N, C-alpha and C positions, 0 to 999 in steps of 0.2 A: 505493500499498498503508500510505499514512500514515492512512487513514479506516480505520475499525473497527465492528463493531455487538459491541452487549453479549447476552451467552447467559447462559441460566439453565436447570440442571439438576435437576430435583426427586430428593432423596434422601430416606430415613426421618425425616431430623432438620432438614429445611429443604432448601435447593438449593446446588448447586455454582456457580460464576460463573465466568465464562470471555470472552474479546473474541477475537474473528476478524476477521483482513484477506484478502483476496482472494476470488477466486472462488469460490463454495462447491461446485462442479464440478471445482475445481483437484484436484491432488493433495494427499491430507489429511495434514499433519502436525501433530502433538499437543507442544506446549511446554509443559515443565514448570519451574517456578521453584523458586530455591534456599533455606535455612533460612531461614525468618522473612520471606521475600520475597512477591512476589505477581504477578502476571501481566503485571504493567507493567515488570517488568523486561525485556520483549523489545521495549518501545517503541520504543528506536531501531535495535533490531537488523533486525525485521521488512523494513523499508523498503526494506533493503539486500540483502534476499534476492531468489530467482529469482521472478516477477510470476504464475507459472504455478500455483502450490499455493497450498492453503485451511489457512492458520496459523490455529491456535487454542490461547490460549494459558490454561488454569485455573488459578482460584485453589485451592489444597488447603483443603479443611476448617477454618476457623479462621484462616483466611489472606485477605488481601484483601475481596472483596464475598461470599464464602462462608459460609454459615452455621458458627457455632460448633456443635461438637459438645455435648451435653449436659451439664451442670456437673456434674463428678465423673468424667466418662469421659476416658481418657487417651488421648495422641494416639498410636499406635503406629505404628512405620514400613509395615507390612504393612497398617492402614488405609489409609493411603497408596494404595499400590498398588490396592487396591480401588476407592477413587474413581478412578483411571486407566481402569478396567476399567468402572466405572458410565458413566461420561462416554465412553470408545468404542460403549458398546451403547445410549447416548442417541443419539450422532450416528449410529449405524448404521456404524460402520467396520469394515470386516473386515478390513483391511489398511491398514496407514499406517506414516509416517516418526516416529520419537519423537525429541523434541530436547531433553535437560533440563541442567540447569544445576546444580552444586555438590548440596548436602543433605547434611550430613554434617562430620565432622573438627572435631566442636564439643567433644571430650573431651581431657582432656591427658594422664591416663597411659597407659602401652603397653598395657594388656588394654583400656583402654577405645576407643583409638584402633582397635583392631583390631576390636573389635566393632563401631565405627561405620565403617570403611572396608567392613566384611562386609554388614551389614545395613541402612547407611542414605543407600544411591543408590536413588531410586525407580526410574529408568528402567531400569538395567542387571536389577534384580530382575522388575520387567516383562517386560522381553525373554526373560529366564530361565523366567520362568513359562508366558508365552504366545506362544514363538517363532514361531509361524505367523500372528500380529497384525501383526508387523513387519517391514517391507521394510528400514529402515536405521536403527541408534544413530547418534545425534549427543550427542557429550558436550561440556559446556562446562567447564572447572575440575572436572574429574571424574576417577572411576575406575572400573574395571569392577567388576563382581560375581563374588568367588570363594570358592568353598567346599572343603572337603576333598574330594577325591576319594570317599571310604567314605561323606559325609553327603549327597552331590548327589542321590541317587535319591529319597533319602526326604524330604530338604527339598523337594524338586519336589513329588513327590507330596502331600505331607501340606498344603504350602500351597496350593497349585492348589485343592483339593478342598474346602478351609475357604472360599475366596472364591467358587469356582464354586456350593457350596452354600448360601451365603448371599444371593449376587445371585438365585437359584432362588428361595427362599423368599420373597424380597421382591415377584419377579416376580408371586408367586401370592398374596400377599394380598387377604383379601376380606373384606368386612363378616360377622363371627363368626354362625355360625347358632344359634339358640336350640333348646334340648331340652327335654325334660321332666325332672323329677329322675330318674323310673325309666331314661330312654332316656340321660340325663348317666351315670348308674352302670355301664350295661352298656355304654357305651364306652369308660368308665375301666377296668372289668375285663377287658375285651377287650385293651388297650395293657398292663395291668400283671397278666400271669397269676398272680402270686405274690400278688394281696391277695386278701382276703375281700371278701363283700359286706360286712360289719358294718364293716371297716377304710377300704374305698372311700366307704362313708357317710360317716363321720367324716372324711375328707379333702375330701369335695365340701361340708361345710358351710362349710369356710373357702377353699375352692380354685373355689367357681365364684360366679358374681352373678345374681341373679334380676332380670329386666326384662319391660317390659309383656310382650313376645313370649313370654317362658317362663322 
């Protein structure tokens, strides 16, 4: 298990990098590093673990060898959870073990600490959103993910919907089709019933781009 291979998974802004140990047909284990660390966090640990597993340690976006998000883009913790979902999809893992280290505890005030404890732990958040995908959760210097009972259902429904819809749109991305000005206006009016033809034409002057194809 001292030998490893480098992996890259394409994302809309570049790639997510990872390193892998063990047989690719072994039991899948996804390893998540801590705050401002990278996949090398696991270099000394992996060789001590069972050899029949396939360990993949990813670099979160903006960490290690992964691409940074576009300049000016925030690094929200739910975006890191989405990165985990992207990597699991790229690996075609339907069920796997999740091992997470740290990620959080960087605030000092009481209110900020409570926020940090609730929202800064990527592994428990992923398990909470996608329990059917995780057979075991291993936490290193970490806490579970806790929500007030009255918030649980709404949080789960809204956050999972956001992630699933985003990844679905990314998977369906195709080369934009060209339309005639008349057809483009018709599509705009069908999607926005409140618009008049005059108003739609005004919007298209700035909202459409002419190409050689149309």
